[in-house]
C-alpha atoms as one frame of an Amber mdcrd trajectory, in Angstrom:
protein
   9.778   8.633  14.477   8.950   5.916  16.909   5.878   2.801  15.962   3.273
   5.341  17.410   3.939   8.090  15.163   4.694   6.005  12.402   1.176   4.107
  12.942  -0.532   7.731  13.211   1.065   8.770   9.926   0.253   5.427   8.040
  -3.455   5.922   9.529  -3.656   9.130   7.934  -2.793   7.126   4.383  -5.533
   4.513   5.408  -8.448   6.257   5.638  -8.569   8.181   1.749  -7.320   4.773
   0.686 -10.485   3.538   2.170 -12.616   6.360   0.828 -10.934   6.598  -2.965
 -11.624   2.558  -3.344 -15.261   3.349  -2.160 -15.475   5.569  -5.201 -13.849
   2.680  -7.927 -17.367   2.025 -10.030 -18.602  -1.162 -10.702 -17.802  -2.964
 -13.423 -14.593  -1.029 -14.480 -12.059  -3.703 -12.872 -10.512  -3.776 -16.709
 -10.261  -0.299 -17.195  -6.643   1.559 -17.369  -5.963   4.608 -18.614  -3.813
   3.533 -21.429  -3.140   0.613 -23.444   0.118  -0.528 -22.802   2.060  -1.384
 -19.520  -0.765   0.146 -17.176  -2.318  -1.403 -14.326  -6.096  -2.159 -14.902
  -7.935  -0.896 -11.976  -8.445  -4.465 -10.448  -5.121  -4.649 -10.811  -4.270
  -1.589  -9.370  -6.541  -2.506  -6.228  -5.204  -5.467  -5.721  -1.792  -4.176
  -5.229  -3.123  -1.116  -3.236  -5.075  -3.169  -0.745  -2.031  -5.548  -0.140
   0.714  -2.131   0.897  -0.032  -2.603   4.528   1.801  -6.084   3.875   5.053
  -4.580   2.714   5.296  -2.883   5.711   4.139  -5.675   8.214   7.429  -7.769
   5.924   9.591  -4.522   7.243   8.298  -4.943  11.125   9.315  -8.980  10.710
  12.537  -8.644   8.726  10.837 -10.519   5.886  11.155  -9.436   2.264  11.689
 -11.900  -0.438  15.317 -12.511  -1.547  15.891 -10.181  -4.736  15.931 -13.239
  -7.262  12.587 -13.746  -6.061  10.948 -10.082  -5.701  11.324  -9.665  -9.112
   8.657 -13.210  -9.470   6.587 -11.498  -6.789   5.779  -8.606  -8.100   5.153
  -9.753 -11.560   2.465 -12.416 -10.349   0.819  -9.757  -7.868   0.222  -7.519
 -10.863  -1.607 -10.912 -12.348  -4.226 -10.638  -9.876  -7.117  -8.687  -9.588
  -9.451  -7.825  -6.793 -13.187  -5.916  -6.744 -13.578  -2.757  -4.865 -15.028
  -4.709  -1.914 -12.281  -6.995  -1.642  -9.677  -4.684  -1.666 -11.329  -2.755
   0.982 -11.588  -5.874   3.355  -7.905  -6.944   2.298  -6.512  -3.695   2.822
  -9.174  -3.366   6.158  -7.231  -7.226   7.258  -3.571  -5.924   6.351  -4.159
  -2.548   7.803  -5.086  -3.861  10.879  -2.399  -7.153  11.042   0.320  -4.263
  10.484  -0.861  -2.019  13.357  -0.966  -5.196  15.776   2.091  -5.614  14.529
   3.746  -1.691  15.067   1.805  -2.235  18.892   4.773  -4.613  19.406   7.692
  -2.917  18.657  10.318  -1.572  20.952  11.389   2.362  19.769  14.815   1.415
  19.725  14.598  -1.815  17.436  12.486   0.300  15.103  15.269   3.352  15.010
  18.380   0.814  15.080  17.433  -2.957  13.786  18.560  -3.744  10.336  15.837
  -5.163   7.903  17.080  -6.928   4.380  15.517  -5.208   1.497  15.728  -6.913
  -1.881  16.659  -3.376  -3.535  19.685  -2.328  -1.582  21.803  -2.820   1.047
  20.242  -3.515   4.914  18.523  -0.391   6.268  17.016   0.330   9.630  13.697
  -0.796  10.530  12.213   2.575  10.219  13.374   3.513   7.213  11.923   0.449
   4.769   9.039   0.858   7.217   8.962   4.484   5.772   9.753   3.877   1.977
   6.937   0.859   2.187   4.510   3.845   3.020   5.755   5.720   0.571   4.803
   2.994  -2.234   1.679   2.821  -0.820   1.265   6.739  -0.667   2.231   6.488
  -4.292  -0.187   3.644  -5.353  -2.966   5.511  -3.495  -2.455   8.474  -6.127
  -2.223   6.476  -8.802  -6.039   5.657  -7.906  -6.857   8.845  -7.448  -5.652
   9.731 -11.106  -7.748   6.842 -12.327 -10.435   8.051 -10.562  -9.957  11.372
 -11.855  -9.812  10.162 -15.246 -12.993   8.742 -15.066 -14.353  11.152 -14.367
 -15.562  10.276 -10.315 -16.059  13.379  -8.228 -12.241  13.467  -6.174 -10.786
  16.511  -5.431  -7.917  17.501  -2.805 -10.193  16.398   0.340 -10.712  12.811
  -0.715  -7.229  12.287  -1.679  -5.769  13.479   1.736  -8.456  13.180   4.340
 -11.297  10.706   2.839 -13.742  13.073   2.538
């Protein structure tokens, strides 16, 4: 996979994410599917809108060290965003990430090793793909939150942003 191919793949995650965020009903930032350890809608929007930053961390080999990573995630989940703020944050983050991807040479993308907080160093392409998978998982999470709320989402919304 080249940086250009990865960008196309990640763009196919970005577009439906924007649509799903736009479908979040106003006044539902505190909603969550069940009591307990689920994220609220606002926490999910905050976390989801920051997902492109994970790809950027991989491209810059700039993940927090393992001892700080847990605290970073814990703090992250205390924050919330409105749908409008999440869309804006996602737009900025994806734009910055696309710009960075455009500067990566294929040989770097394939072979440069990236230090990750969850295990031994891995090639850049794999770290980026892992962050894209993380983004996809939270996109699915938002899809199911919306479905549980009775919003009009379907397969086309999830994959094509329609």
